[in-house]
C-alpha positions as CSV (number, residue, x, y, z in Angstrom):
1,M,-121.7,-14.9,12.8
2,M,-122.7,-16.2,16.0
3,L,-125.6,-14.9,17.0
4,C,-127.7,-15.6,20.0
5,N,-124.5,-15.9,22.5
6,G,-123.2,-19.0,20.5
7,R,-126.7,-20.4,19.6
8,L,-126.1,-20.4,15.6
9,L,-122.8,-21.7,16.2
10,W,-124.2,-24.6,18.8
11,Y,-126.9,-25.5,16.4
12,I,-123.9,-25.8,13.3
13,C,-121.8,-27.7,14.9
14,A,-124.6,-30.2,16.6
15,T,-126.1,-30.1,13.0
16,K,-122.8,-31.6,11.4
17,K,-122.4,-34.2,14.3
18,F,-126.6,-35.5,13.7
19,L,-126.5,-36.1,9.9
20,M,-122.5,-37.7,10.8
21,Q,-124.2,-39.8,12.8
22,T,-127.2,-40.3,11.0
23,I,-124.8,-41.1,8.4
24,V,-123.4,-44.0,9.8
25,L,-125.9,-45.4,11.1
26,L,-127.9,-46.1,8.2
27,I,-124.0,-47.2,6.7
28,L,-124.3,-49.7,8.9
29,S,-128.3,-50.4,9.1
30,N,-127.9,-50.7,5.6
31,S,-125.8,-53.0,5.2
32,F,-127.3,-55.6,6.9
33,M,-130.9,-54.9,5.2
34,T,-128.7,-55.8,1.4
35,Y,-127.4,-58.8,3.4
36,A,-130.4,-59.7,4.8
37,W,-132.2,-59.6,1.8
38,Y,-130.1,-60.2,-1.2
39,G,-126.9,-62.8,0.6
40,F,-128.8,-65.5,0.3
41,L,-128.7,-65.6,-3.6
42,K,-125.4,-66.5,-3.3
43,N,-126.5,-69.7,-1.4
44,P,-129.3,-71.2,-3.5
45,S,-129.0,-74.7,-2.2
46,L,-130.3,-73.2,1.6
47,K,-134.0,-74.6,1.6
48,L,-137.1,-71.2,1.9
49,W,-137.0,-71.5,5.8
50,Q,-133.9,-72.0,6.4
51,A,-133.1,-68.2,3.7
52,I,-135.5,-66.8,5.8
53,L,-134.5,-67.5,9.0
54,I,-131.0,-66.1,8.4
55,S,-132.7,-63.1,7.1
56,W,-134.4,-62.5,9.7
57,S,-131.7,-62.3,11.9
58,V,-130.0,-60.4,10.0
59,A,-132.2,-58.0,9.9
60,F,-132.6,-58.1,13.6
61,L,-129.6,-56.2,13.6
62,E,-130.7,-53.7,10.9
63,Y,-133.1,-52.3,13.6
64,C,-130.8,-51.9,15.8
65,F,-128.7,-49.4,13.8
66,M,-132.1,-47.6,11.8
67,V,-134.3,-46.7,15.0
68,P,-131.2,-45.0,16.3
69,A,-130.2,-43.5,13.1
70,N,-133.7,-41.9,12.4
71,R,-134.2,-40.6,16.2
72,I,-131.2,-38.8,16.1
73,G,-131.7,-37.6,12.6
74,Y,-135.1,-36.1,12.9
75,K,-133.5,-34.3,15.6
76,T,-132.6,-32.1,12.5
77,F,-134.5,-33.6,9.5
78,S,-137.5,-34.2,8.5
79,A,-138.7,-37.5,7.7
80,Y,-139.2,-36.7,4.2
81,Q,-135.4,-36.0,4.9
82,L,-134.2,-39.0,6.6
83,K,-136.4,-41.3,4.1
84,M,-134.4,-39.5,1.1
85,M,-131.2,-40.0,2.1
86,Q,-131.5,-43.8,3.4
87,E,-133.2,-44.6,0.1
88,V,-129.7,-42.4,-1.2
89,I,-127.7,-45.4,1.0
90,S,-129.6,-48.0,0.1
91,L,-128.6,-47.8,-3.2
92,S,-125.2,-47.1,-2.9
93,V,-124.8,-50.0,-0.1
94,F,-126.5,-52.2,-3.3
95,V,-124.2,-51.3,-5.7
96,G,-121.6,-52.2,-3.8
97,F,-123.5,-54.8,-2.9
98,A,-124.1,-56.6,-6.5
99,Y,-120.4,-55.6,-7.7
100,F,-118.7,-57.3,-4.9
101,F,-120.9,-59.9,-3.6
102,L,-122.7,-60.7,-6.0
103,G,-120.1,-60.5,-9.5
104,E,-123.0,-58.5,-10.8
105,K,-121.6,-54.9,-12.9
106,L,-123.3,-52.4,-12.9
107,R,-125.0,-51.2,-15.8
108,W,-125.3,-47.4,-17.5
109,N,-129.0,-47.7,-17.2
110,Y,-128.5,-48.7,-13.7
111,A,-126.5,-45.8,-13.0
112,V,-128.4,-43.7,-15.3
113,S,-131.3,-43.9,-12.5
114,F,-128.8,-43.7,-9.5
115,G,-127.9,-40.2,-10.8
116,L,-131.5,-39.2,-11.1
117,I,-132.3,-40.5,-7.4
118,L,-129.3,-38.5,-6.8
119,L,-131.0,-35.2,-8.2
120,A,-134.2,-35.9,-6.4
121,V,-132.1,-35.4,-3.0
122,F,-130.5,-32.0,-4.6
123,F,-134.0,-31.0,-4.8
124,M,-135.5,-32.9,-1.5
125,F,-132.8,-30.6,-0.2
126,K,-133.3,-27.1,-1.4
127,K,-135.0,-24.0,1.0
């Protein structure tokens, strides 16, 4: 169903492109931020100032992906939708990080909590 000489088709393709770019950039961004926030827990012998300096250095890389993700995403999504996508991606990245890097198991109550947040995303994107 093409409307207005292909504008609808363009909009659908552009929306998918912006969505994929936004998601990939958010995954990269949150990977750096999760490491910046929690990576130093693996090395408790670091002095506090060292942990802060390393965290801030890694967090800079997070911003290099987060800012473009939000700029691209805001062409199609509201700020509320972008924030909800970011939170789900952040939690997904964190679950993998906590399990594989920190060696923490995913308990049932954490999984249920995560499921409720996914349910919130479902409602966020309802018209």
